[in-house]
N, C-alpha and C positions, 0 to 999 in steps of 0.2 A: 556406346550403342548400349548396353548395360544397364545404364539408367533409363533408355527408352523403352528397352523392354518390360523392366518393369512399372513402365505405364507416372511413378511417379518418384519425384526425387524423398529419398530420405530425410530432405532437411523439413520435406510438409509433417512427417512421423515423429522428429524431432518437435514441431510445435506444437504437435499434437499432445505429445506429453507433457511439454512446458505447462501446456492448460490445466491438464489434470493432475500435476502437480502444483501448481499453483490455486486449483481448487481446494486440493485436497490438504495443504498445509497452509497457507496465508488464511484463503477464505475459510475453514472450518476450526479452526484451530483458535485465530487473533480475530478476523472480523465477525466472528459467530459466540467467540467468549463471553457476551454481555447478557446473556440468555442463562449464566448460570449467578450472577450477581443477588437476585433478589431471592430466588430458595439458599444459597449459600447463607447471607444475610439472618434471613428468617431461622437457618435450622441451628446457627452459632454462635448468633448473637451478634456481629460482625457489623461495624458503622461501612454503610457504601463508598465511603473516602477511603477507607482504611484497604477493604480488597481492591478496589480499583490501583489502588497504589503496586500491587506486582507490575503491570503494565510498565511504570517506569522504572522498574530494576529490567524490564523488556529491553526497553528504548536504548535505555544507559547501556546496557553490556553493547545492545546488537551495533549500537554509534562505534565502541570501541574494539568492537570483535572484526569491521570491515576490513581493518590493513591485511591483519593477521589471514585473515580469507584469501584475499591478494596475493601475500608473499607466499602461503603454502600449495594453493591451487596448482600453480604447474608442477611441484614436486611432486602430490599424492597421487595415487590412482583415484582419479575422477569418481566411477561409476561407485569406489568403495568408499569414499570420502563421502558423496551426496546422501548414498543410501544410509549410512553409519548416521549420519548427522539427521536424517529424517527419523532412523528407528530412536533416535535419543529425544525428539519432538515427539512422536508417539507415545512414546514410554512415559515423561515427563505429562502429556493430558491425560493417558491412563491411570498414572498414580495421585494426580487431583482432585481423584475420586474419593481417594481415603486420608486428604490431609484435613488436621483437625486445629492448625494454630495457623494464626497468619504467616508467621514466619517461614512457615512450609510455600506456601505462595510466593513471596516475594525470592527465596530462594530457585522455586520453580519458574519465575518471569526470567531471573538471570540467566536459567538453564537453556530456555528459550530462546534468549537473546543470543547466547553464543550460538548454538547450533540454528536457529533460526537464519543468521547473518547471510550462510552460505543459500537454505532454504527457500528461502522467503522470495530473497528478492534476486542476489547475486548468479546462483544457477542458470536461472531460464535466462538474464540478461545476454551473458557468459554462451548458454548454447546456441541461441536466435543471434548472437554476434559469427562465431566460429561458422555457423553453418551456410549463412544467409550472406550475399554479396547484395543481390536485387530484391530489390522487396524488403530489406529487414526489420524497413520500421512496419510495414505491416504485418509480418509475420509476429512483430513483438506486443503490438498492441492487441491483435488475438490473444496471444500468447498469456499477458496480464490480465484477460478478460476474464480469466480462468479464477484471479482470484475472486471476483465480481462474482462470477457463476457461486465459485462457492456460499458466497456469504449470502447466496438468494437462499440455496437450498439449505443450508444445516441449520441455521435459527428455527426454521421449520420442522426439520428434521429433529433436533437435537430436544427443543421443546418438546414435540412427542415422546420423544425417552422420556425426559424428566421426567413428565407426566404418567407415563408407563411404569415406569422401575425406578424411576427418583433419582434426583441429580449426582447422588455418588457412582451409581451403575452408569449412566446416562453419558460422563467419562472416559472409560474403559469400551464402551459401545463404538462410541463416536471413532476414539485409538483405531478399535480394529476396522473400522469402515473404510479409514484414512488409508491405512496399511492394505487393503484390496487395490483403493483409487490406486497409487503412486508407486509402492514397491517394484511391480512387473514393470513400469518405463525404468527407473532407476536400474532396477537388475538386468534388464534385458534387451532396453531399446538404446537408451541415451550413449553417447559417444561424444567425448570432447572437442575433437577434432574428426573431419572427414576423411582423412587421409587413415584413420584407423579403421576404414572400411575400405579401401582403396575407392572413394569419392574423391570430389572437388565440391566445395560448396554451392549452392546454389546458386546460378549466375556467373558463374567463378565467369566467363568467356566475355564479360565487360568489366571484369576486377579492372583491367589494364585502363579502360578510358574511367572509372570512379577515379584509378591514383592519379592521372595528370588532371582530373579536373578537382582532387584534393590537393593537387601540388601548389594550382593554382589558386588556391581559400587564401584567404586573408584574415588577421583577427590579433587580439591583443596576448603577450606571453603570459602562462598563469600567474607569476611571482609579481608580477606588473595589474594581474586584475581584482586582485582579492584585497589589493590597499586601497582601492580605488571607493566611491561613495556610493556609485551605482552598486557594486559586486557588496556592497556591506546590508543597502538597501534590500537586495533580493536577499542575502542571506539571513535578515531578519521576516521579512515576508512570508519566505517559505517558513522560518521555526515557528512563527508565532500563528499560522495558520495552519500548523502540524495540531496546535491545538484541537482544531475539530475532528481528527481522529478519537480524541477521545470522547464526545457524545455519540459516538454509535454505538459504543457497549452501553450508554446510557439509555439507549431509546426504550427496550424492554421496561426497566426499571420506571422510567417515565409515564410511561402506558399505564401501569398497574399504578403508577401514585395519582394517577387522576380516574383511578377506578374499572377501569377495561383489564380484562383475563391477560394470563402471559402468551396465551396464542395468540392475540391482537397484538401484545410487544413485541413477539416474533415476527410477525408480520411484517411490521413498520420498519424492523429492520432489515429486514429481505428486503423491502421494499427497496430503501437506501441503496442496497448494495446494486439494485440493479437498476436504480438511476444513476448510480455510478455507471456500471455496465454501460449504460445506454450514452454516456458522454463522454466516456472513452472513444467510444467508436462515431462520436458526432463533432467535439469538441475540437477535433484533429482537423478535420473538412474548414469547420467554422472559422477555425485560426488562418485557416490559409485563403479564406473566403475575405475576411474581414481585417485581417490584424491581430497580431499578441495582446495589444493594449485593449482594444472593445470588448474582443472575448474576452482577456478577463477581468474587466471590471461588469461586462454583463454577468460572469459565474460568481462576483463576489456580491451584486445585488441580489441577483438571485437565491444566494447562500441566506443573506440577511431576511429578504422575503420568508424564507420556508422556518428562521427561527422565530421570526414572530407570527408565522402561523400557528406555531408549537406554544407561543404564548398567550394568543387569542382566543385561540380558538378550541376548543372540544371534541368537539363530532366526527363521527369517523372518516367521512369524506374530507374535511379541509388536513385533518392529521394525518391519513394516507397520502394526501397531493403533498402536503410540506414533506413528508418522509422520503417521496420518488424525489422528490427537486431538490431538497437537501444534500444526497449522494453524489449531486455534480461539484461541491465543494473538492473531492478527491481528486480531482483531474488538474487542482492547482499544481498539485506535487508533480503529477505525470507529464501533464504538456504544458502548462503556465509560466512555471521555473526554466525548466530547459530551454523555452521556446525564448522567454525574454533574455536570456544570458545567452543564447546563440545570434538573436536581434541584436545586444548592444555590445558585444564583445566579439562576435565575427565566429566562424565556424573552425578557423584554424587548431584552434588549441582549446574546442569545446570539450573534448572527453578527458583533458587535464583539470581544466575549470571546475564541471560538473559537482565530480565527488568534492570538492569543497562546500558547494552550497547545500548535500546530505548534511554533514555534520550539524546544521544547524536542526536536525531532529529531535536532538538534545535539549532545544528550549522545549520543543512540542513534548516532550517526554510526561511533562505533569499534567498536563490535561483529564487524564481519564478521572486523577487522585483529586485534583482543584474542583473539576463538576462533582465527581462525589460528595468531597467536605462539603460543600455551598446547597445539595441538599441534606447535610446530614444537622447542619447549622440551621436551616431555613423552613426545612421540611415540604420543600417544593423545587422544580427545575429551572421555575423561571428568572430566576437571575441569574442564573449562569447564559439562559438564552437573549438576554440582553447586554451580558458581558461579551457574548460572540457578537453582537450587532455594532458591540465597539471595536472588538478586534477587527474588524472587519471593514472598517470605515479606518483602521488604522495603517491596515495594511491596502487599501486603498489611495491611500496618502504616498506608502514605502513606494510604490510604484510608481508614482505617478513621478518621484524625484527620480527614482533610476532610471526612467525616461528621458527625462528631461537633461542625463546628463549624454547623451547619446552621440551626439554630436561630436562633443569635446573627447568622448571614449575613441571614436575612430580615425579622430587624429592618432591614436596612438595603436592603429593599427599596423602590422607589419606583413 
């Protein structure tokens, strides 16, 4: 009765808070970091590949921190833990404005990876998991769109700050802004479990039905699944596709390398993030309609066309279209990989198998540095775009091999 009087279940407030968390953390800090590459390199004389290497340190640190987060999350006060980690992220973002040496960015990348393991992904996922029984997928999809929305807004805002007050002051300015956006939610709104407020998860009345359905699910145990050819192919597919996250941070530099302004470079980074946001909302529905194989091949094909667009066209409109379409590649990690695992290995042990696939991010952690190094050597990003097309072709082959094993894997279902 109390929930009905309030008019909205507290779970939806949690979801809105997760949107702000994703926008102010992942969207602002990681998805928008590329706008700083060119001004930093011009001011301090660094190579683009060298500055981008801090993202490699970030990916490595966050990959090895995930297990520790899972271990300590249930033991520590969630709000204090999350708020503390976010403040570390904001402080690191602000400190970057005072860095003068490359090693300082590399240390900063490690700190971002350690604190970000909770803030960027785990926190929102766990909150939605705990607060929603019904409409959990919808809530998680909306929450994760926050990172795309932040990635649309902050490159434009950040570039304005860089042009107005310089890159050194832009870093702490962004840190202050994200604290205003996020801290009210982490301090006052978030609760790890509904029981802390005397509530039940949204849709708890249907929990029994869902538990009975889950009990009837079938699938391959994780210990068997991870040693199959199908899983190895999915692991490699997810890993090498993760290289594409490195392109996002170089889009502003790419635009400037072919004669456009920093403002236009920031705008195409924003458009790529907008493309990701739209694709996140659309591709789940498309996958349900035409199947994971067809939707995956379509996404790979469209991403390849966007890279070719960057390579052959230099007019504004084709570049804008290519940037928007390129943003679709991110749904491969968020939709394609999980759906392939469910399709091939079944739903029963899905939650145990998926984290193993996430470890493939260690492969993609070198993407940004490799793309920057390619530019440093050749003076152009075109070579890296062609390499990306080849990587996408390899991804298509790996998906085909994994799917070809489906009937054989289904025979192992328990």
